[in-house]
N, C-alpha and C positions, 0 to 999 in steps of 0.2 A: 391534418392539413400539410404537414411537413414530410409525409411519407415518401414522396419522390425527390425531395431535396437532399443534397449531400453537401457538406461543407468541408473546405480544405483546412480550416483552422477553427477550433472551438476552445474558448477560454471561459472558465466558470468557477463558481463557488457554490457547491450544492447546499441544499437545506439540511439543517441538523436539528434534531429534537423538535420537529414540527409535528403536531397532531394532525393526522390525515384520517378521514373516515375509513373504517375497516373495509367497506365495499370497494373503495378505490385501491387500497393496498392489495386486496385480493385480486383485483383486475390486473395490476402491475405484476404481481407474483405469477399469475397465470400467463400473462403476455410474454414475460421474459423467462418463464420456466425456471425461476430462481427462488429458492426456499428462504425467503427473508421478508420482513416487513419494514426494513430500513429504507426510508425515502431517498436518502443520499446514494444508496446502492442502485436504486432504479434510475436516478439522475445520471450516474456514471454509465450504466448500460445504455441509456437513451443517447448519450454523447457518442458512444461507440457505434450506435445504430445510425446516427446522423452524419458521422464522419466519412469523408470520401476514402477510397481505398489507399490513397497516398497522403492522407491528411494527418494532422497533428492535433492532439488534445492536451490542454493544460488546465489542471484543476487544483484548487486549494482544498485540502482534506484534513480531517482531524489526524493528529499524529498517530493515533491508535490504529489507523488504517494499515500501518506497517506491520503490526504484530498481533492484534486481538483476534480471537476466534470468530467473532461476528463478521469480520471482513475477509476471512480466509478464502471463501469462494470467489469473491470479486477480485481479490489479490491474485489468485491463481489464474483467473480469466484474463486479466489485464497485463500480467507480469511480462509476457513475451514481447510486449510492445513498449515497455518502459525504457526510456532513454536517459531520464534525469529524475533524481529525487532530492528535493531541497528541504532541509529542516529550517523552519521559521522560528521555532521556540514559541514563547509567549509574544503575541503581537502587541499587547499593551498591558498595563497593570490592571485595567478594568476587566479585561477578558482573560480568564485564567486558562481556558482551553488552549493547548499547544497545537500548532498546525504544521503541515508539511505541504509541499507542492510537488505534484507529479506531472511529468511530461511524457506522453506516449506518442510514438510515431507508428502509424499503420503501414508505412511504406516498406519497412524492412523488419525482419526478425533479427534483432540485434542481440548478441550474446553477452554484452556488458552494459552497465548503466553508470552515469556519473553520480557520485555521492557528494552533495553540496550542503552548505550552510549559509543562511542569510542572517547576519547579525550586525547591528549598528550600521545599517545602510551599506554593508559590504558583503559581497558574495564570495565565498571561499570554496575552492574545490578540494575535497579530501582525497578522493581516489576514484578510479574506475573499478567497479566490482563486477566480477564474473557472475552471471545470473545462476549458474549451477550451484552457488552456495545456498540459494533459497532451499534447495532440496535437502541440504545438510542441516541448516539452522531452523528452517520452518518459518522464518520471518524475513522481511526485507531489511537489510542492513543499511545504515546511513550514519554519517559522521564517524566513520571508523577508517583507520588507515589499513593498508594491506598487511602490515605486520600483525595487527590484532586479529584480522580475518584468518591469517595463517595459524596463529596461536590457537584460536578458537577451533579451527578444523582439526588441529592435532589433538586437542582435548576430546572433541567429539569422536574422532576415530578410535579412541581408546575406551569409549563408553557407548551405551546403547540409547542415550536420550538426546532429544533435540531441544534447542533453546525454547521452542514453542511449548514444550512439555511444562516448563517452569511458568510460562505466562498464562497458558490456557487452563491450567489445572491447579486446584488448591493443594495438590500433592507436590507442587514444585519444591517446597521447603524440604519435604522428606526425600525427594529425588536428589536434591543438592547435598543433603547430609549423607546419603548413600554414596554419592560420587566422592565426596571428601574422605569418607571412611575407607573407600577402596584405594 
């Protein structure tokens, strides 16, 4: 019923760890041609589908969105629109899952994004990070200053591994030992 509607602003908090019947998951997987059964990924895709061509999307996501393998496809799909990434950390002592906030603008293809942190009711800006570093690191960086990004790029330029190799594979420890020994 929303197929013809487009929105200039979408703000949301996708579902996590919700049990959805397999036939519904298969429907969404086929509809979006996306190889996943994660309902929050379908939520993100639907937001992009409903957003106007000059619109803005703001979502609260698990912090793991920035680096885990299960989010790699959606990260790559949405990254060119990313304008801000905010680390919320733990939102309360009762909820142990850490969160981040993403803001995407469909208006422009921006080559940098703001690295932010929200802590103790204060929003801090760490830096503006060039999006090209995703290709080097394989993850979305946040809460890092530009000196650390530069140092990381120097290390990576001298080795053949990406940061995501450490995160996405159990062999990360052995890769780390190999780099240290070199």
